[in-house]
C-alpha positions, -999 to +999 in steps of 0.1 A: +469-473+106+481-480+070+477-518+067+487-522+030+516-546+023+535-553-009+518-586-017+508-620-005+544-630+003+547-602+028+512-605+042+515-642+050+550-640+065+551-658+098+524-685+091+539-717+104+531-754+104+500-764+124+482-731+120+444-729+120+433-709+090+398-695+083+392-691+045+365-671+028+348-683-003+319-705-015+328-730-042+352-710-063+334-676-057+351-651-034+382-673-028+414-656-016+434-672-044+466-653-040+467-662-003+460-699-011+488-699-037+513-683-013+505-709+013+512-736-013+545-718-022+555-717+015+549-754+019+534-750+054+519-783+066+496-798+092+471-770+086+436-770+099+414-752+074+379-738+082+360-731+051+325-738+036+341-762+012+375-771-002+375-759-037+377-783-066+403-810-074+426-784-090+415-750-078+409-730-046+418-748-014+421-780-034+456-769-042+466-773-006+449-806-003+467-819-034+500-808-018+493-828+014+494-796+035+461-800+052+457-821+083+420-813+091+391-797+073+362-781+091+336-775+065+301-780+052+301-791+015+329-812+000+313-828-030+334-812-058+368-824-048+380-860-056+413-855-038+393-846-006+374-879-010+406-900-015+424-884+014+394-889+037+387-925+028+424-934+032+426-918+067+450-891+057+426-862+063+405-855+094+371-841+085+346-823+107+314-818+087+288-791+098+254-781+086+261-750+066+241-727+088+257-742+119+292-736+104+283-700+097+270-694+132+300-711+148+323-686+130+300-657+138+299-667+174+337-669+175+339-634+161+314-621+187+331-637+216+303-662+223+318-695+233+289-718+224+252-719+215+223-743+212+207-751+179+180-776+168+199-783+136+214-817+136+196-831+166+191-868+164+217-872+136+254-881+135+261-844+139+249-845+175+269-876+185+289-869+216+275-834+221+254-820+249+217-817+241+189-798+258+152-791+252+146-754+249+110-740+244+099-775+233+127-780+208+155-805+211+188-787+206+225-795+202+253-775+218+278-762+193+310-745+201+323-714+184+352-714+159+382-691+159+415-693+139+451-682+141+446-665+107+418-656+083+424-652+046+397-631+030+389-619-006+374-584-009+363-563-038+375-529-024+395-519+006+409-487+019+444-483+034+430-487+069+414-521+061+377-511+057+362-537+033+335-539+006+325-572-009+308-577-043+275-595-045+277-633-039+315-631-035+307-617-001+296-652+012+317-664+042+343-636+039+329-611+064+324-639+090+360-652+086+374-617+090+360-613+125+371-646+140+409-648+137+438-635+156+452-621+123+431-612+093+448-610+059+428-595+030+435-595-007+414-568-025+408-562-062+411-525-056+427-505-028+416-469-024+425-440-002+409-435+032+376-415+028+368-429-007+345-456+006+310-446+016+308-454+054+273-467+049+285-492+023+313-508+043+307-545+051+337-551+074+352-523+094+389-519+097+391-530+134+390-566+122+417-563+096+454-566+101+470-567+066+457-558+031+473-563-003+464-558-040+451-590-055+467-601-088+447-603-120+439-639-115+414-659-136+378-658-125+372-695-126+338-711-133+332-741-111+307-759-133+302-746-168+266-753-180+255-745-215+227-754-238+226-759-275+218-729-297+182-729-308 
């Protein structure tokens, strides 16, 4: 039952070229930075990454893009990454864009064992091209298939040794969804506590979804866009 490993290197052992990886995070908030850096260190390639976005040019998942390790991105928002733009326009990166709510639901459905669902979002747009459509209760809908991955990399605030997880405020974002939809879920947590120290009513992701946990390093809390005003 004890799922704690010595660190990112041990937790990510076995990840090979061609893997599909679900990554939590939104912008640079709640990103599993230690896992991302370890993937970069390992040099695994031809990765398919499922994430709301791909970090920035120098941080987050952008590190893997800059290294040429990503074959395909399945995401929602990609506007903060110049490397992403360059790779896509040059044909070196395959991109599957999703409306943000559709992406979240595709992952949630994957975790719930639901193979596909109909949604009105995207009907009549490029998002719907080549997909089955149907009118349901008077609304035109598009068939979207669920998403699952070989691995999920997740950032939590607290975890116990069994893998029960608590996330902190907006750093929760896509992390709980990703944790449910992979064959192997790897978690880096800011704090690891003993079993019984987390209030059962406060647990966001139960341990059944988690395979490995390690203590996150004291990495920098990066600000994606620093906005200030002149002192009055």
